[in-house]
PDB file of N, H, CA, C and O in Angstrom:
ATOM      1  N   MET A   1      -1.376  41.441   2.281  1.00  0.00           N
ATOM      2  CA  MET A   1      -2.769  41.243   1.957  1.00  0.00           C
ATOM      3  C   MET A   1      -3.226  39.928   2.613  1.00  0.00           C
ATOM      4  O   MET A   1      -2.558  38.904   2.478  1.00  0.00           O
ATOM      5  N   PRO A   2      -4.338  39.960   3.304  1.00  0.00           N
ATOM      6  CA  PRO A   2      -4.826  38.734   3.947  1.00  0.00           C
ATOM      7  C   PRO A   2      -5.145  37.637   2.918  1.00  0.00           C
ATOM      8  O   PRO A   2      -5.529  37.907   1.780  1.00  0.00           O
ATOM      9  N   LYS A   3      -4.971  36.409   3.365  1.00  0.00           N
ATOM     10  H   LYS A   3      -4.660  36.189   4.290  1.00  0.00           H
ATOM     11  CA  LYS A   3      -5.164  35.273   2.473  1.00  0.00           C
ATOM     12  C   LYS A   3      -6.605  35.201   1.958  1.00  0.00           C
ATOM     13  O   LYS A   3      -6.834  34.882   0.791  1.00  0.00           O
ATOM     14  N   VAL A   4      -7.566  35.493   2.821  1.00  0.00           N
ATOM     15  H   VAL A   4      -7.380  35.752   3.769  1.00  0.00           H
ATOM     16  CA  VAL A   4      -8.968  35.421   2.401  1.00  0.00           C
ATOM     17  C   VAL A   4      -9.259  36.441   1.302  1.00  0.00           C
ATOM     18  O   VAL A   4     -10.049  36.172   0.397  1.00  0.00           O
ATOM     19  N   LEU A   5      -8.624  37.610   1.379  1.00  0.00           N
ATOM     20  H   LEU A   5      -7.982  37.829   2.115  1.00  0.00           H
ATOM     21  CA  LEU A   5      -8.848  38.636   0.357  1.00  0.00           C
ATOM     22  C   LEU A   5      -8.260  38.200  -0.993  1.00  0.00           C
ATOM     23  O   LEU A   5      -8.868  38.425  -2.039  1.00  0.00           O
ATOM     24  N   LYS A   6      -7.082  37.578  -0.964  1.00  0.00           N
ATOM     25  H   LYS A   6      -6.588  37.394  -0.114  1.00  0.00           H
ATOM     26  CA  LYS A   6      -6.479  37.081  -2.200  1.00  0.00           C
ATOM     27  C   LYS A   6      -7.364  36.021  -2.856  1.00  0.00           C
ATOM     28  O   LYS A   6      -7.577  36.042  -4.068  1.00  0.00           O
ATOM     29  N   ILE A   7      -7.873  35.104  -2.051  1.00  0.00           N
ATOM     30  H   ILE A   7      -7.700  35.087  -1.066  1.00  0.00           H
ATOM     31  CA  ILE A   7      -8.719  34.031  -2.584  1.00  0.00           C
ATOM     32  C   ILE A   7     -10.012  34.602  -3.158  1.00  0.00           C
ATOM     33  O   ILE A   7     -10.431  34.209  -4.247  1.00  0.00           O
ATOM     34  N   MET A   8     -10.648  35.525  -2.438  1.00  0.00           N
ATOM     35  H   MET A   8     -10.308  35.844  -1.554  1.00  0.00           H
ATOM     36  CA  MET A   8     -11.906  36.103  -2.901  1.00  0.00           C
ATOM     37  C   MET A   8     -11.709  36.935  -4.166  1.00  0.00           C
ATOM     38  O   MET A   8     -12.550  36.890  -5.064  1.00  0.00           O
ATOM     39  N   LEU A   9     -10.619  37.690  -4.253  1.00  0.00           N
ATOM     40  H   LEU A   9      -9.936  37.726  -3.523  1.00  0.00           H
ATOM     41  CA  LEU A   9     -10.361  38.471  -5.461  1.00  0.00           C
ATOM     42  C   LEU A   9     -10.103  37.569  -6.661  1.00  0.00           C
ATOM     43  O   LEU A   9     -10.555  37.853  -7.770  1.00  0.00           O
ATOM     44  N   PHE A  10      -9.367  36.472  -6.431  1.00  0.00           N
ATOM     45  H   PHE A  10      -9.000  36.241  -5.530  1.00  0.00           H
ATOM     46  CA  PHE A  10      -9.123  35.562  -7.537  1.00  0.00           C
ATOM     47  C   PHE A  10     -10.422  34.985  -8.068  1.00  0.00           C
ATOM     48  O   PHE A  10     -10.661  35.016  -9.275  1.00  0.00           O
ATOM     49  N   TRP A  11     -11.277  34.453  -7.176  1.00  0.00           N
ATOM     50  H   TRP A  11     -11.083  34.429  -6.195  1.00  0.00           H
ATOM     51  CA  TRP A  11     -12.486  33.764  -7.621  1.00  0.00           C
ATOM     52  C   TRP A  11     -13.598  34.713  -8.063  1.00  0.00           C
ATOM     53  O   TRP A  11     -14.543  34.278  -8.723  1.00  0.00           O
ATOM     54  N   SER A  12     -13.508  36.007  -7.714  1.00  0.00           N
ATOM     55  H   SER A  12     -12.740  36.360  -7.179  1.00  0.00           H
ATOM     56  CA  SER A  12     -14.560  36.926  -8.146  1.00  0.00           C
ATOM     57  C   SER A  12     -14.131  37.832  -9.300  1.00  0.00           C
ATOM     58  O   SER A  12     -14.989  38.423  -9.957  1.00  0.00           O
ATOM     59  N   LEU A  13     -12.819  37.960  -9.565  1.00  0.00           N
ATOM     60  H   LEU A  13     -12.123  37.480  -9.032  1.00  0.00           H
ATOM     61  CA  LEU A  13     -12.373  38.816 -10.669  1.00  0.00           C
ATOM     62  C   LEU A  13     -11.482  38.098 -11.687  1.00  0.00           C
ATOM     63  O   LEU A  13     -11.742  38.162 -12.889  1.00  0.00           O
ATOM     64  N   VAL A  14     -10.451  37.428 -11.223  1.00  0.00           N
ATOM     65  H   VAL A  14     -10.240  37.376 -10.247  1.00  0.00           H
ATOM     66  CA  VAL A  14      -9.471  36.829 -12.136  1.00  0.00           C
ATOM     67  C   VAL A  14     -10.060  35.632 -12.863  1.00  0.00           C
ATOM     68  O   VAL A  14      -9.982  35.559 -14.089  1.00  0.00           O
ATOM     69  N   PHE A  15     -10.648  34.695 -12.134  1.00  0.00           N
ATOM     70  H   PHE A  15     -10.711  34.755 -11.138  1.00  0.00           H
ATOM     71  CA  PHE A  15     -11.220  33.497 -12.744  1.00  0.00           C
ATOM     72  C   PHE A  15     -12.318  33.834 -13.761  1.00  0.00           C
ATOM     73  O   PHE A  15     -12.289  33.299 -14.869  1.00  0.00           O
ATOM     74  N   PRO A  16     -13.292  34.706 -13.425  1.00  0.00           N
ATOM     75  CA  PRO A  16     -14.306  35.055 -14.437  1.00  0.00           C
ATOM     76  C   PRO A  16     -13.719  35.747 -15.673  1.00  0.00           C
ATOM     77  O   PRO A  16     -14.209  35.557 -16.786  1.00  0.00           O
ATOM     78  N   THR A  17     -12.674  36.545 -15.475  1.00  0.00           N
ATOM     79  H   THR A  17     -12.275  36.699 -14.571  1.00  0.00           H
ATOM     80  CA  THR A  17     -12.034  37.202 -16.613  1.00  0.00           C
ATOM     81  C   THR A  17     -11.394  36.183 -17.538  1.00  0.00           C
ATOM     82  O   THR A  17     -11.531  36.276 -18.758  1.00  0.00           O
ATOM     83  N   ILE A  18     -10.697  35.213 -16.970  1.00  0.00           N
ATOM     84  H   ILE A  18     -10.586  35.137 -15.979  1.00  0.00           H
ATOM     85  CA  ILE A  18     -10.050  34.178 -17.778  1.00  0.00           C
ATOM     86  C   ILE A  18     -11.091  33.358 -18.537  1.00  0.00           C
ATOM     87  O   ILE A  18     -10.937  33.113 -19.733  1.00  0.00           O
ATOM     88  N   ILE A  19     -12.143  32.937 -17.851  1.00  0.00           N
ATOM     89  H   ILE A  19     -12.268  33.136 -16.879  1.00  0.00           H
ATOM     90  CA  ILE A  19     -13.184  32.116 -18.479  1.00  0.00           C
ATOM     91  C   ILE A  19     -13.898  32.899 -19.584  1.00  0.00           C
ATOM     92  O   ILE A  19     -14.160  32.354 -20.656  1.00  0.00           O
ATOM     93  N   THR A  20     -14.212  34.162 -19.334  1.00  0.00           N
ATOM     94  H   THR A  20     -14.000  34.605 -18.463  1.00  0.00           H
ATOM     95  CA  THR A  20     -14.889  34.988 -20.339  1.00  0.00           C
ATOM     96  C   THR A  20     -13.989  35.205 -21.550  1.00  0.00           C
ATOM     97  O   THR A  20     -14.455  35.152 -22.688  1.00  0.00           O
ATOM     98  N   PHE A  21     -12.712  35.448 -21.314  1.00  0.00           N
ATOM     99  H   PHE A  21     -12.333  35.491 -20.389  1.00  0.00           H
ATOM    100  CA  PHE A  21     -11.764  35.632 -22.411  1.00  0.00           C
ATOM    101  C   PHE A  21     -11.662  34.362 -23.253  1.00  0.00           C
ATOM    102  O   PHE A  21     -11.639  34.436 -24.482  1.00  0.00           O
ATOM    103  N   LEU A  22     -11.603  33.208 -22.611  1.00  0.00           N
ATOM    104  H   LEU A  22     -11.622  33.147 -21.613  1.00  0.00           H
ATOM    105  CA  LEU A  22     -11.567  31.946 -23.353  1.00  0.00           C
ATOM    106  C   LEU A  22     -12.843  31.735 -24.159  1.00  0.00           C
ATOM    107  O   LEU A  22     -12.799  31.213 -25.273  1.00  0.00           O
ATOM    108  N   ARG A  23     -13.965  32.137 -23.602  1.00  0.00           N
ATOM    109  H   ARG A  23     -14.001  32.561 -22.697  1.00  0.00           H
ATOM    110  CA  ARG A  23     -15.243  31.997 -24.323  1.00  0.00           C
ATOM    111  C   ARG A  23     -15.280  32.896 -25.557  1.00  0.00           C
ATOM    112  O   ARG A  23     -15.789  32.495 -26.604  1.00  0.00           O
ATOM    113  N   VAL A  24     -14.745  34.109 -25.437  1.00  0.00           N
ATOM    114  H   VAL A  24     -14.332  34.435 -24.586  1.00  0.00           H
ATOM    115  CA  VAL A  24     -14.687  35.017 -26.582  1.00  0.00           C
ATOM    116  C   VAL A  24     -13.786  34.433 -27.665  1.00  0.00           C
ATOM    117  O   VAL A  24     -14.128  34.486 -28.847  1.00  0.00           O
ATOM    118  N   ILE A  25     -12.647  33.881 -27.280  1.00  0.00           N
ATOM    119  H   ILE A  25     -12.370  33.838 -26.320  1.00  0.00           H
ATOM    120  CA  ILE A  25     -11.728  33.280 -28.256  1.00  0.00           C
ATOM    121  C   ILE A  25     -12.390  32.102 -28.968  1.00  0.00           C
ATOM    122  O   ILE A  25     -12.292  31.980 -30.189  1.00  0.00           O
ATOM    123  N   ILE A  26     -13.059  31.240 -28.215  1.00  0.00           N
ATOM    124  H   ILE A  26     -13.139  31.338 -27.223  1.00  0.00           H
ATOM    125  CA  ILE A  26     -13.728  30.082 -28.821  1.00  0.00           C
ATOM    126  C   ILE A  26     -14.813  30.537 -29.793  1.00  0.00           C
ATOM    127  O   ILE A  26     -14.928  29.991 -30.891  1.00  0.00           O
ATOM    128  N   ASP A  27     -15.613  31.535 -29.400  1.00  0.00           N
ATOM    129  H   ASP A  27     -15.520  31.978 -28.508  1.00  0.00           H
ATOM    130  CA  ASP A  27     -16.656  32.036 -30.291  1.00  0.00           C
ATOM    131  C   ASP A  27     -16.059  32.679 -31.539  1.00  0.00           C
ATOM    132  O   ASP A  27     -16.622  32.559 -32.628  1.00  0.00           O
ATOM    133  N   PHE A  28     -14.921  33.362 -31.388  1.00  0.00           N
ATOM    134  H   PHE A  28     -14.465  33.459 -30.503  1.00  0.00           H
ATOM    135  CA  PHE A  28     -14.258  33.971 -32.540  1.00  0.00           C
ATOM    136  C   PHE A  28     -13.757  32.893 -33.496  1.00  0.00           C
ATOM    137  O   PHE A  28     -13.899  33.023 -34.712  1.00  0.00           O
ATOM    138  N   ILE A  29     -13.173  31.837 -32.951  1.00  0.00           N
ATOM    139  H   ILE A  29     -13.058  31.732 -31.964  1.00  0.00           H
ATOM    140  CA  ILE A  29     -12.663  30.748 -33.785  1.00  0.00           C
ATOM    141  C   ILE A  29     -13.806  30.047 -34.519  1.00  0.00           C
ATOM    142  O   ILE A  29     -13.666  29.671 -35.682  1.00  0.00           O
ATOM    143  N   LEU A  30     -14.933  29.874 -33.835  1.00  0.00           N
ATOM    144  H   LEU A  30     -15.046  30.180 -32.889  1.00  0.00           H
ATOM    145  CA  LEU A  30     -16.082  29.204 -34.448  1.00  0.00           C
ATOM    146  C   LEU A  30     -16.843  30.118 -35.409  1.00  0.00           C
ATOM    147  O   LEU A  30     -17.737  29.656 -36.118  1.00  0.00           O
ATOM    148  N   GLY A  31     -16.507  31.386 -35.442  1.00  0.00           N
ATOM    149  H   GLY A  31     -15.781  31.762 -34.866  1.00  0.00           H
ATOM    150  CA  GLY A  31     -17.134  32.307 -36.374  1.00  0.00           C
ATOM    151  C   GLY A  31     -18.470  32.855 -35.904  1.00  0.00           C
ATOM    152  O   GLY A  31     -19.245  33.366 -36.712  1.00  0.00           O
ATOM    153  N   LYS A  32     -18.748  32.759 -34.632  1.00  0.00           N
ATOM    154  H   LYS A  32     -18.118  32.345 -33.976  1.00  0.00           H
ATOM    155  CA  LYS A  32     -20.005  33.301 -34.103  1.00  0.00           C
ATOM    156  C   LYS A  32     -19.880  34.810 -33.912  1.00  0.00           C
ATOM    157  O   LYS A  32     -18.782  35.357 -33.815  1.00  0.00           O
ATOM    158  N   GLU A  33     -21.037  35.461 -33.862  1.00  0.00           N
ATOM    159  H   GLU A  33     -21.929  35.016 -33.940  1.00  0.00           H
ATOM    160  CA  GLU A  33     -21.061  36.904 -33.677  1.00  0.00           C
ATOM    161  C   GLU A  33     -20.698  37.243 -32.231  1.00  0.00           C
ATOM    162  O   GLU A  33     -21.204  36.625 -31.294  1.00  0.00           O
ATOM    163  N   ILE A  34     -19.822  38.224 -32.061  1.00  0.00           N
ATOM    164  H   ILE A  34     -19.410  38.725 -32.822  1.00  0.00           H
ATOM    165  CA  ILE A  34     -19.366  38.611 -30.726  1.00  0.00           C
ATOM    166  C   ILE A  34     -20.064  39.915 -30.349  1.00  0.00           C
ATOM    167  O   ILE A  34     -19.856  40.950 -30.981  1.00  0.00           O
ATOM    168  N   GLU A  35     -20.900  39.847 -29.305  1.00  0.00           N
ATOM    169  H   GLU A  35     -21.069  39.005 -28.791  1.00  0.00           H
ATOM    170  CA  GLU A  35     -21.604  41.013 -28.784  1.00  0.00           C
ATOM    171  C   GLU A  35     -21.232  41.192 -27.321  1.00  0.00           C
ATOM    172  O   GLU A  35     -20.868  40.226 -26.650  1.00  0.00           O
ATOM    173  N   LEU A  36     -21.320  42.408 -26.826  1.00  0.00           N
ATOM    174  H   LEU A  36     -21.616  43.193 -27.371  1.00  0.00           H
ATOM    175  CA  LEU A  36     -20.889  42.715 -25.468  1.00  0.00           C
ATOM    176  C   LEU A  36     -21.844  42.187 -24.405  1.00  0.00           C
ATOM    177  O   LEU A  36     -21.392  41.688 -23.375  1.00  0.00           O
ATOM    178  N   PHE A  37     -23.132  42.283 -24.625  1.00  0.00           N
ATOM    179  H   PHE A  37     -23.499  42.689 -25.462  1.00  0.00           H
ATOM    180  CA  PHE A  37     -24.114  41.969 -23.581  1.00  0.00           C
ATOM    181  C   PHE A  37     -24.055  40.518 -23.085  1.00  0.00           C
ATOM    182  O   PHE A  37     -24.041  40.314 -21.871  1.00  0.00           O
ATOM    183  N   PRO A  38     -24.021  39.513 -23.944  1.00  0.00           N
ATOM    184  CA  PRO A  38     -23.960  38.140 -23.423  1.00  0.00           C
ATOM    185  C   PRO A  38     -22.695  37.853 -22.624  1.00  0.00           C
ATOM    186  O   PRO A  38     -22.739  37.111 -21.643  1.00  0.00           O
ATOM    187  N   TYR A  39     -21.580  38.427 -23.028  1.00  0.00           N
ATOM    188  H   TYR A  39     -21.544  39.031 -23.825  1.00  0.00           H
ATOM    189  CA  TYR A  39     -20.330  38.207 -22.302  1.00  0.00           C
ATOM    190  C   TYR A  39     -20.323  38.940 -20.966  1.00  0.00           C
ATOM    191  O   TYR A  39     -19.753  38.453 -19.990  1.00  0.00           O
ATOM    192  N   THR A  40     -20.955  40.110 -20.922  1.00  0.00           N
ATOM    193  H   THR A  40     -21.418  40.505 -21.715  1.00  0.00           H
ATOM    194  CA  THR A  40     -21.069  40.841 -19.659  1.00  0.00           C
ATOM    195  C   THR A  40     -21.923  40.065 -18.671  1.00  0.00           C
ATOM    196  O   THR A  40     -21.570  39.952 -17.497  1.00  0.00           O
ATOM    197  N   ALA A  41     -23.034  39.534 -19.136  1.00  0.00           N
ATOM    198  H   ALA A  41     -23.320  39.626 -20.090  1.00  0.00           H
ATOM    199  CA  ALA A  41     -23.898  38.735 -18.268  1.00  0.00           C
ATOM    200  C   ALA A  41     -23.181  37.477 -17.788  1.00  0.00           C
ATOM    201  O   ALA A  41     -23.301  37.092 -16.625  1.00  0.00           O
ATOM    202  N   PHE A  42     -22.445  36.849 -18.678  1.00  0.00           N
ATOM    203  H   PHE A  42     -22.348  37.162 -19.623  1.00  0.00           H
ATOM    204  CA  PHE A  42     -21.690  35.650 -18.310  1.00  0.00           C
ATOM    205  C   PHE A  42     -20.618  35.988 -17.273  1.00  0.00           C
ATOM    206  O   PHE A  42     -20.458  35.266 -16.289  1.00  0.00           O
ATOM    207  N   PHE A  43     -19.889  37.078 -17.489  1.00  0.00           N
ATOM    208  H   PHE A  43     -20.020  37.665 -18.288  1.00  0.00           H
ATOM    209  CA  PHE A  43     -18.852  37.501 -16.548  1.00  0.00           C
ATOM    210  C   PHE A  43     -19.429  37.796 -15.173  1.00  0.00           C
ATOM    211  O   PHE A  43     -18.877  37.371 -14.158  1.00  0.00           O
ATOM    212  N   LEU A  44     -20.534  38.520 -15.138  1.00  0.00           N
ATOM    213  H   LEU A  44     -20.982  38.865 -15.963  1.00  0.00           H
ATOM    214  CA  LEU A  44     -21.143  38.857 -13.852  1.00  0.00           C
ATOM    215  C   LEU A  44     -21.695  37.618 -13.145  1.00  0.00           C
ATOM    216  O   LEU A  44     -21.617  37.517 -11.920  1.00  0.00           O
ATOM    217  N   GLY A  45     -22.246  36.684 -13.904  1.00  0.00           N
ATOM    218  H   GLY A  45     -22.308  36.766 -14.899  1.00  0.00           H
ATOM    219  CA  GLY A  45     -22.743  35.448 -13.313  1.00  0.00           C
ATOM    220  C   GLY A  45     -21.639  34.601 -12.718  1.00  0.00           C
ATOM    221  O   GLY A  45     -21.773  34.086 -11.608  1.00  0.00           O
ATOM    222  N   VAL A  46     -20.544  34.455 -13.453  1.00  0.00           N
ATOM    223  H   VAL A  46     -20.435  34.873 -14.355  1.00  0.00           H
ATOM    224  CA  VAL A  46     -19.414  33.672 -12.940  1.00  0.00           C
ATOM    225  C   VAL A  46     -18.766  34.396 -11.767  1.00  0.00           C
ATOM    226  O   VAL A  46     -18.336  33.758 -10.807  1.00  0.00           O
ATOM    227  N   GLY A  47     -18.693  35.717 -11.837  1.00  0.00           N
ATOM    228  H   GLY A  47     -19.043  36.236 -12.618  1.00  0.00           H
ATOM    229  CA  GLY A  47     -18.143  36.494 -10.726  1.00  0.00           C
ATOM    230  C   GLY A  47     -18.978  36.373  -9.465  1.00  0.00           C
ATOM    231  O   GLY A  47     -18.436  36.249  -8.367  1.00  0.00           O
ATOM    232  N   ALA A  48     -20.291  36.406  -9.617  1.00  0.00           N
ATOM    233  H   ALA A  48     -20.732  36.507 -10.509  1.00  0.00           H
ATOM    234  CA  ALA A  48     -21.172  36.250  -8.457  1.00  0.00           C
ATOM    235  C   ALA A  48     -21.052  34.846  -7.870  1.00  0.00           C
ATOM    236  O   ALA A  48     -21.042  34.678  -6.651  1.00  0.00           O
ATOM    237  N   ALA A  49     -20.962  33.840  -8.737  1.00  0.00           N
ATOM    238  H   ALA A  49     -20.970  33.977  -9.728  1.00  0.00           H
ATOM    239  CA  ALA A  49     -20.787  32.469  -8.249  1.00  0.00           C
ATOM    240  C   ALA A  49     -19.457  32.317  -7.538  1.00  0.00           C
ATOM    241  O   ALA A  49     -19.376  31.614  -6.530  1.00  0.00           O
ATOM    242  N   GLY A  50     -18.419  32.956  -8.036  1.00  0.00           N
ATOM    243  H   GLY A  50     -18.485  33.527  -8.855  1.00  0.00           H
ATOM    244  CA  GLY A  50     -17.126  32.910  -7.374  1.00  0.00           C
ATOM    245  C   GLY A  50     -17.142  33.607  -6.035  1.00  0.00           C
ATOM    246  O   GLY A  50     -16.509  33.151  -5.083  1.00  0.00           O
ATOM    247  N   LEU A  51     -17.862  34.707  -5.956  1.00  0.00           N
ATOM    248  H   LEU A  51     -18.377  35.077  -6.729  1.00  0.00           H
ATOM    249  CA  LEU A  51     -17.941  35.460  -4.708  1.00  0.00           C
ATOM    250  C   LEU A  51     -18.786  34.748  -3.668  1.00  0.00           C
ATOM    251  O   LEU A  51     -18.471  34.787  -2.478  1.00  0.00           O
ATOM    252  N   ILE A  52     -19.850  34.102  -4.100  1.00  0.00           N
ATOM    253  H   ILE A  52     -20.106  34.071  -5.066  1.00  0.00           H
ATOM    254  CA  ILE A  52     -20.779  33.472  -3.158  1.00  0.00           C
ATOM    255  C   ILE A  52     -20.390  32.039  -2.832  1.00  0.00           C
ATOM    256  O   ILE A  52     -20.466  31.630  -1.673  1.00  0.00           O
ATOM    257  N   PHE A  53     -19.971  31.262  -3.839  1.00  0.00           N
ATOM    258  H   PHE A  53     -19.909  31.594  -4.780  1.00  0.00           H
ATOM    259  CA  PHE A  53     -19.720  29.831  -3.621  1.00  0.00           C
ATOM    260  C   PHE A  53     -18.235  29.473  -3.623  1.00  0.00           C
ATOM    261  O   PHE A  53     -17.725  28.964  -2.624  1.00  0.00           O
ATOM    262  N   ALA A  54     -17.545  29.726  -4.715  1.00  0.00           N
ATOM    263  H   ALA A  54     -17.959  30.139  -5.526  1.00  0.00           H
ATOM    264  CA  ALA A  54     -16.181  29.219  -4.885  1.00  0.00           C
ATOM    265  C   ALA A  54     -15.186  29.860  -3.925  1.00  0.00           C
ATOM    266  O   ALA A  54     -14.356  29.158  -3.347  1.00  0.00           O
ATOM    267  N   GLY A  55     -15.249  31.166  -3.743  1.00  0.00           N
ATOM    268  H   GLY A  55     -15.923  31.737  -4.212  1.00  0.00           H
ATOM    269  CA  GLY A  55     -14.305  31.854  -2.860  1.00  0.00           C
ATOM    270  C   GLY A  55     -14.355  31.352  -1.428  1.00  0.00           C
ATOM    271  O   GLY A  55     -13.329  30.924  -0.898  1.00  0.00           O
ATOM    272  N   PRO A  56     -15.521  31.390  -0.781  1.00  0.00           N
ATOM    273  CA  PRO A  56     -15.586  30.877   0.594  1.00  0.00           C
ATOM    274  C   PRO A  56     -15.246  29.392   0.697  1.00  0.00           C
ATOM    275  O   PRO A  56     -14.609  28.966   1.660  1.00  0.00           O
ATOM    276  N   LEU A  57     -15.666  28.609  -0.285  1.00  0.00           N
ATOM    277  H   LEU A  57     -16.183  28.955  -1.068  1.00  0.00           H
ATOM    278  CA  LEU A  57     -15.371  27.179  -0.258  1.00  0.00           C
ATOM    279  C   LEU A  57     -13.870  26.923  -0.355  1.00  0.00           C
ATOM    280  O   LEU A  57     -13.334  26.106   0.394  1.00  0.00           O
ATOM    281  N   MET A  58     -13.190  27.608  -1.266  1.00  0.00           N
ATOM    282  H   MET A  58     -13.626  28.271  -1.875  1.00  0.00           H
ATOM    283  CA  MET A  58     -11.746  27.424  -1.403  1.00  0.00           C
ATOM    284  C   MET A  58     -11.006  27.935  -0.177  1.00  0.00           C
ATOM    285  O   MET A  58      -9.979  27.368   0.195  1.00  0.00           O
ATOM    286  N   TYR A  59     -11.499  28.990   0.460  1.00  0.00           N
ATOM    287  H   TYR A  59     -12.333  29.451   0.157  1.00  0.00           H
ATOM    288  CA  TYR A  59     -10.870  29.482   1.698  1.00  0.00           C
ATOM    289  C   TYR A  59     -11.012  28.454   2.808  1.00  0.00           C
ATOM    290  O   TYR A  59     -10.054  28.190   3.535  1.00  0.00           O
ATOM    291  N   LEU A  60     -12.182  27.877   2.943  1.00  0.00           N
ATOM    292  H   LEU A  60     -12.960  28.091   2.352  1.00  0.00           H
ATOM    293  CA  LEU A  60     -12.374  26.868   3.987  1.00  0.00           C
ATOM    294  C   LEU A  60     -11.532  25.623   3.727  1.00  0.00           C
ATOM    295  O   LEU A  60     -11.023  25.011   4.666  1.00  0.00           O
ATOM    296  N   ILE A  61     -11.385  25.248   2.466  1.00  0.00           N
ATOM    297  H   ILE A  61     -11.799  25.745   1.704  1.00  0.00           H
ATOM    298  CA  ILE A  61     -10.545  24.100   2.129  1.00  0.00           C
ATOM    299  C   ILE A  61      -9.090  24.380   2.471  1.00  0.00           C
ATOM    300  O   ILE A  61      -8.413  23.530   3.050  1.00  0.00           O
ATOM    301  N   SER A  62      -8.605  25.567   2.116  1.00  0.00           N
ATOM    302  H   SER A  62      -9.155  26.257   1.645  1.00  0.00           H
ATOM    303  CA  SER A  62      -7.206  25.894   2.417  1.00  0.00           C
ATOM    304  C   SER A  62      -6.990  26.012   3.925  1.00  0.00           C
ATOM    305  O   SER A  62      -5.934  25.639   4.436  1.00  0.00           O
ATOM    306  N   LYS A  63      -7.973  26.522   4.621  1.00  0.00           N
ATOM    307  H   LYS A  63      -8.831  26.826   4.206  1.00  0.00           H
ATOM    308  CA  LYS A  63      -7.870  26.648   6.071  1.00  0.00           C
ATOM    309  C   LYS A  63      -7.850  25.263   6.739  1.00  0.00           C
ATOM    310  O   LYS A  63      -7.097  25.049   7.688  1.00  0.00           O
ATOM    311  N   SER A  64      -8.658  24.342   6.257  1.00  0.00           N
ATOM    312  H   SER A  64      -9.270  24.516   5.485  1.00  0.00           H
ATOM    313  CA  SER A  64      -8.673  23.000   6.827  1.00  0.00           C
ATOM    314  C   SER A  64      -7.384  22.240   6.504  1.00  0.00           C
ATOM    315  O   SER A  64      -6.923  21.435   7.313  1.00  0.00           O
ATOM    316  N   ASN A  65      -6.797  22.492   5.324  1.00  0.00           N
ATOM    317  H   ASN A  65      -7.171  23.146   4.667  1.00  0.00           H
ATOM    318  CA  ASN A  65      -5.511  21.865   4.980  1.00  0.00           C
ATOM    319  C   ASN A  65      -4.392  22.370   5.874  1.00  0.00           C
ATOM    320  O   ASN A  65      -3.494  21.604   6.223  1.00  0.00           O
ATOM    321  N   GLU A  66      -4.426  23.647   6.256  1.00  0.00           N
ATOM    322  H   GLU A  66      -5.155  24.270   5.972  1.00  0.00           H
ATOM    323  CA  GLU A  66      -3.405  24.208   7.146  1.00  0.00           C
ATOM    324  C   GLU A  66      -3.513  23.593   8.539  1.00  0.00           C
ATOM    325  O   GLU A  66      -2.495  23.363   9.192  1.00  0.00           O
ATOM    326  N   GLU A  67      -4.720  23.326   8.995  1.00  0.00           N
ATOM    327  H   GLU A  67      -5.547  23.513   8.465  1.00  0.00           H
ATOM    328  CA  GLU A  67      -4.917  22.784  10.333  1.00  0.00           C
ATOM    329  C   GLU A  67      -4.424  21.350  10.448  1.00  0.00           C
ATOM    330  O   GLU A  67      -4.022  20.925  11.532  1.00  0.00           O
ATOM    331  N   LYS A  68      -4.447  20.591   9.346  1.00  0.00           N
ATOM    332  H   LYS A  68      -4.773  20.937   8.466  1.00  0.00           H
ATOM    333  CA  LYS A  68      -4.002  19.213   9.363  1.00  0.00           C
ATOM    334  C   LYS A  68      -2.504  19.111   9.581  1.00  0.00           C
ATOM    335  O   LYS A  68      -2.032  18.205  10.268  1.00  0.00           O
ATOM    336  N   TYR A  69      -1.746  20.047   8.991  1.00  0.00           N
ATOM    337  H   TYR A  69      -2.129  20.782   8.433  1.00  0.00           H
ATOM    338  CA  TYR A  69      -0.286  19.942   9.041  1.00  0.00           C
ATOM    339  C   TYR A  69       0.277  20.876  10.041  1.00  0.00           C
ATOM    340  O   TYR A  69       1.494  20.927  10.222  1.00  0.00           O
TER     341      TYR A  69
END
């Protein structure tokens, strides 16, 4: 699997899943009501940010680190 694909999949699927899961746990511990819609919107927002900003940025950083050494 190409390195860029691994980075993009992590920042668009894995990272948002982890963050959303942590948010659900925190809300459960605090006793707040857990509904599907706010978490879905949060997941999609973080996923879009990972796909548009974090994924390409982390790929360029890793690529520049490889060129130095």
